N, C-alpha and C positions, 0 to 999 in steps of 0.2 A: 286149154290150148297152149302149146309150147312151140316157139319159133324153131327150135332145133328139130322138130318133127317135119319141118318143111324145107330142110336143107336140100339144095339142088333144084328146088321148085321156084315158081315165079312169084315174087313179092312186088306189089305195087304200092308206092308211097305217095300219099296226098300231102302236098306242101313240101316236096323233096328239097327245095332250095333253101329251107330254113337252116340256121346255123347248126342245130343239133341233127335234124333229119338228114342233111347232106353228109354229115360225118357217119351217121348210122348206115346210110346207103353204101358208102365206101367199105365199111366193115362187112356188111352182108355180101357185097360183090367179092371181096377178098376171101370170104369164107365159103364161096361156092354157090351162092344163091343167084338166081336170075332176077335182075332188079330193073324196074321201070318206075316212072313217077310223073307227077305233074306239079306245076307251080303257077301262080297267077301272073308271073312276069319273068322275063329273061334276067339273068344276073350272072356274075362271075361264077358263083357256085353251080348254077345250072350248066354253064358252058364247061366247067371243069368236069362235071359228071358226065356230060356228053363225050368229052375227050377220052373218058374211061370206057366208053362203049355203052353207057346207060342211056336208054331211050327216055327222054323227058318231053312231055307235052306242055306247052304254054297255054294256060287256061284249064279250068276244071270242067270236064264233060263226061257224060255217062259212057260214051264210046271208048274212053281210055281204059275202062276196067275189064271188059271180057278177056279171058285167058289167064287172068291172075288167079293164083291159088290162095293168096292171103292179102289183105289190104291193111296197110299201116297208116295211121293218121295221128296228128298232134292234137293236143287239147284245144288249140285255136281253131280246129276244123269242126264246124257244127254238124249236127245230125242231118241238116237240110242240104249239105253239100251234095251236088249231083252224083259224085263218084261214090260217096258213102250210101246214098239211096240206091244206086245201081248194084252195089255189092250186096246189100240187104236183099234186093229183088232176086239176084242170082244165087243167094245162099253162100256167098264168099265170106269166110270168117274175117273179123276185123280185130286189130290190136292197137291200143294207144301207144304212142311213142315211148313214154316212160316205162311201160310194161315191157316193151322190147328191150330197152336198155337194161332194165333189171335182170331180164332173162339172159342177155349176153354176158352179164356180170357173173352169173352163177358158175360155179366150178373154179373160180379163182380163190386161191388161198387168202389173199389180202385184197379187200376192196376199199380203196381210199376215196371217200366221197367228200367233195368240198361244197359247202352250202353257205348261204348268206345273201342278203339283199344286194350287196355291192362286192365286187372284187373276185367273183368266182372264177371267171375265165383267166384273168391274170395269175391268180394264185395256183389254179390247176395247171396252168402252163409252166409256172415256175417249178412246181412239184414234178411234173412229167420230164422237163428237161434236166432237172437235178438228178432224178433217178437214172436217166439215160447216161448222163456224164459220169455217174458214180458206179456204172457197171450193171445196173438192174436192166431188165428187159420188159418194161411194162406194156400192157395193153392200155390205150389211152382214148378217151372220148371227151373232147372239150367243145365249147361253143364259139370257137374262133379258129383262125389259121395260125399255126405255129410253125415257123420255118424248120425248127429242129426235128419235127416229125413229118414235114411236108404237107401239112394240112390240119384237119381237125380231129383226125383219128389215126390210130396205129394198132396193129395186132402184134402182140408180143407173146411171152410165155404165160402159163396159167398161174404164176405165183403172185402177180400184182395187176390190179386193174385200177386205173386213175380216172375219175369221172366227175364232172359237175353234177351236183344234186340240186335241182332247181325247185323252189317252192311253189312255182306257178301251178295253180289248180291241184296242189298237193302232190305234184309229180314225184317228188323225192321219196314219198312213202312206198314207192315200187322198188327202191334200192334195198340192198342187203349189205350195209357197210360193216366193216370190221375196224376201220379207222375213220372217224368223222372229224372233219375240220370245219369248225363253225366260225365264220368271219364276223358276222354281225346279225342282229335281228332288227329290221326297220320296216316302216310302213310302205308297202307296195302291193300291187295286184289286189287293190281293194274293190275291184269288180267281182272278185271271188271270195275274199276274206271279209268277215264282218268288221274287224278292226284289228289294231295291233295286238290285242290280247288273243284273238283268234289265230293270228300268225304265230305268236309264241306257243300256243297249244300245238300247232302243226309241227313246229320245230321239236317240241317235246315228243310228239309221236315218232318223228324221224329218229331222234336219239334213242328212243326205246327199242329200236330195231337192232341196236348194237348188242353183240353177245357179251357174256360176263367177262370173257378173256379179251374183249375188244378194247378200244381206247377212244376217248373224245378229246380233241385239242381245240381250245376256243379262246377268243379274245376276252381276257380277264377284266376288262374295263367296261364291259357290256353287262349291266345288272340282270337283263333277261337271260343271257347265256349262263351266268353264274347261278341264277335261280334254278335253271334246268339241270345244270351239272350237279347241283347239290342233291338231286334225286336219283342219280345214276349209281348203279352198283359196280360198273366197270371203272377202269382207271381214267382219270382226267388230268390234263395238263393245260396250263394257260400261257398265253403270250400277250405282250403289250408293252407300252412305253414305261410303265412304272416298275420298280423293283419288287413290288408285291407279286408279280407274275413269275412263273417258272422260267420263261424265256423273256429276256428284255435287253434293250441296247445300252451299252456303256460307251462314253465318249462319242455320242452321236453328233455328226456334223454334215454339212452339205457342200458340194463343190459349186463352181460358178454356174452350172446349168441346173442346179437343184437336185442333183443325184446324191443320195445319202451314203455315208460310210460310217461303220461303227463296229465295236466289238460285241459279240454275242455272249451274254452271260446266261448260265443255266443254274438255277438255285443258288445264286450268289457267286458262282465261279465263272470267269471268262474262259470260253472254250474254243472260240474261233474269231476270225476277223472278216468282215464283209465290206465290199466296195461295189455299190450297185451301178448299173448302166441305165436304169430307169429312174425318173425323177419323182419327187413328191413324198410328203410325210406318210401318206396312206400306203406307199410301197414299202415303208419300213415295216408296217403291220403285215402286209402281204408276205414279205420276205421272211419275217419271223415265223409266220404260219407255215410256209414251205419248209423252212429250216427245221421247225419242230416236227413236221411230218417225216422228213428224212431221218432225223435223229431217232424218232420212234421206230422207224424201220431198220434201225441198226447201222445206218450210214455213219462213217467217221465224221466228226464235226468239221474238221478242216476241209475234208473232201467236199462236204455239202456246201460249205461257204465258198469254196473255190468255184464250184459249179454254179451256184446262185450269182456269183459275181460276173459270170459270163452271160447271164440272161439279158437279152437286148429288147425284150418286149414281144407283144403279139399283135398281129394286124388289127386295125380298128380300135386300138387303145392308145390314145395320144400318139398317133402315127403321123410322121412327117410325110406329106404327099408332094411337096414341090415348092419352088420359089418362083413367084410370078410377079413381074414388075417390081422386084425388090421386096415383096411381101412374102413372108413365110406362111404356108398353108398346112394346117394339121387337121386331123379328124379323130374324133373319139366317139365310141359306141355308147357313152353314157346317155341314158334315156329317162332318168328321173332327176328331180332337182339336186338331190344330194350328190349324185355322180357328176352332174354338170358343174356343180360348184367345185368339186374336187379337181376335175380336169382343168378348169379355168385357173385354179390356184397354181397348178403346175405351169400353165402357159404364162402366168404373170412372172414366174421365176426367170423366164427368158429375157425379161426386161425390154419388151418391144417399145417402139415409139408409141403406138396405140394398139390396144388389144380389142379385137372384134370377136364377139360371141355370135355364132350363127346357130340358132336352135330350130330343130324340127320337132315340135311336140309330138309325142307318140301315144296314140289312142285317146279317144274322147274320155273314156272312163278314168284313165290315169290323170289327165289334165284336170278333170272335175274333182277327183278325190284329193289331189295334191295342189290344188289351184293356188293357194296362198304361198306355198313354197316356191312355185314357179315365178312369182312376182318379185322375188329378191335373189334368186340363185345366180344371177349374172352381174351382181353389183360390182364385182372386182374388175369387170370389163369396161372399157371406155365407150364402146358402142355395142348394141345388141340388135340383131336382125332375127325376126321370127317368121318362119314359113307357115303355110297352112298345116293344120294337124294331119299327121299321117294316120289313116284309119286303121291299117293292118286288118285284123279280123272283124272289126266293128262297123256298124252302119252309123251314119251321121244322125245323132238324136235331135239336132236342130237347136239345142240350148247351150252349146258351147262352141266358141270360135276363137281362132288365133287372135283376132282383133281385141277380144276381151282380155287376153293375156298381155298384149301390148299396152292397152290402156291402164291396166293394173300396175305394170312395170313403171310407166311414166309417173303414176301417183307415188311410187316409191323412189323417185328420183333417178330412174334408169333412162338413159338415152336410147329408147327402143323404137324400132320401125317395123311395120308389117310389110314383108316382101313375100307375097303369096307363093310364087313359083321359083324354081331354080334360075330361070332366065331373069326374073325380077331381081333376085338376090345378086346374081353375077353383075348385072347392069349397075346396081347400087354400089357394090364394092369397087368396081372399076372406076366409078365416077368420084369416089370419096377416099379410097385408101391412099397410102403414101409408102414409099420405100422405108423399110425398117419396121413396118407394122406386122402384126401376127394375127392370122385368122383361124379360129378353131370352130369347125363345124361339128355339131353334136346331135346324136340320135341314133336309134337302132333300126330305123326304117331304111330309106334309100338315100339319105342325105349325103352319104359318101360319094354318090354319083355326081354331086355338085363339084367336088374336088376334081374329079376326073374330067368333067366338062370344062372346067376352067383351065386345067392343065392342057387339055386338047386344043383349046382356043389360044393358049399361050398369051403373048402380049400383043397379038394382031389387032385386038379390038380396043386397045387402050386409047 
């Protein structure tokens, strides 16, 4: 089955409001497909798709399916979903999201695929914006909203395709990369993978998809990445903080808001200067990865650096959402302990009077598999609020609760409170915060709606 055989026909997408699915829906619509979809809740992504003329149902139901020529679903949608069951009953062919992305990527001379447990969206966005500012015309698919492309997807010429390659359920094995950017290999999605060694094996399979004339660019201080690179027959390049890497920073420093600036060295020679608009030491790594990608594509070093220096971030990645009662509110998509810890390190650079971490744990399986890491990841904050666990695709197994996370945090010396709902969280914040504080909400569920809720209420309930 090939999606190109259905051009002009009706494609129905289950879970269309997801970060990747919504972008793919836009791409299909622009390519001349008739698109409809369903999602379990209203969201900004759903409303945006409706504004484009796409019919989106809230709730999954069998009656949403008739009339479709093909059904697209993500790995998070089970076989028991009523729309998938109805498609099977009607004989409508089905395709998984990652297969669709891989097929849309076919025919492009260069496929730049960014993989890793952390930083994919930011780095993919850096690469896409850099390519655009340097005169390339890439097709883009990322898991976030980037102002430079007006959303999460863009259709360009057939010479370059930039995409996130996610390891969730082995999705990135559907890609056909010519340039692989490997940011890190870390433990996540342990509801699918056996352990970290299993994850490393999957990354190895992904890298084996590179052609001999392809290239792999990776973080040279990750021993798992380096072990996989040693087995490749194609060219490899590394980036990192140490001069043992091909690309590394010289004269690295940070401004008052924590934004890095540095000279870029390549194989011992300084070739460009970068001044970032996004904060954090991890964005040094991300920007080096993006620079290395552009350099590998033949972009002049100084042009690449100038383009990267204009990158102002992507929505839901340490995004400032407003000032309420004198307290700054930010949101970050980070949904595992390592990402939350990194986001809080950036927040601390702002030097707030008090730093509030507001965590929405994401999926029961992730909280169980990374439980001990959750108990210490907010130590840099002065106060931690924990909402109920966001189930996403999962059912409550009954053996893991947000209260268990809070109790474990307290035993590790963290000032943590369980605020189950957004209303509970807002009430607690308004009763305790002070002007000059900074609140960072974190999670890839719907915790961003708390920021919107509080901004809507303003200071009328203070």
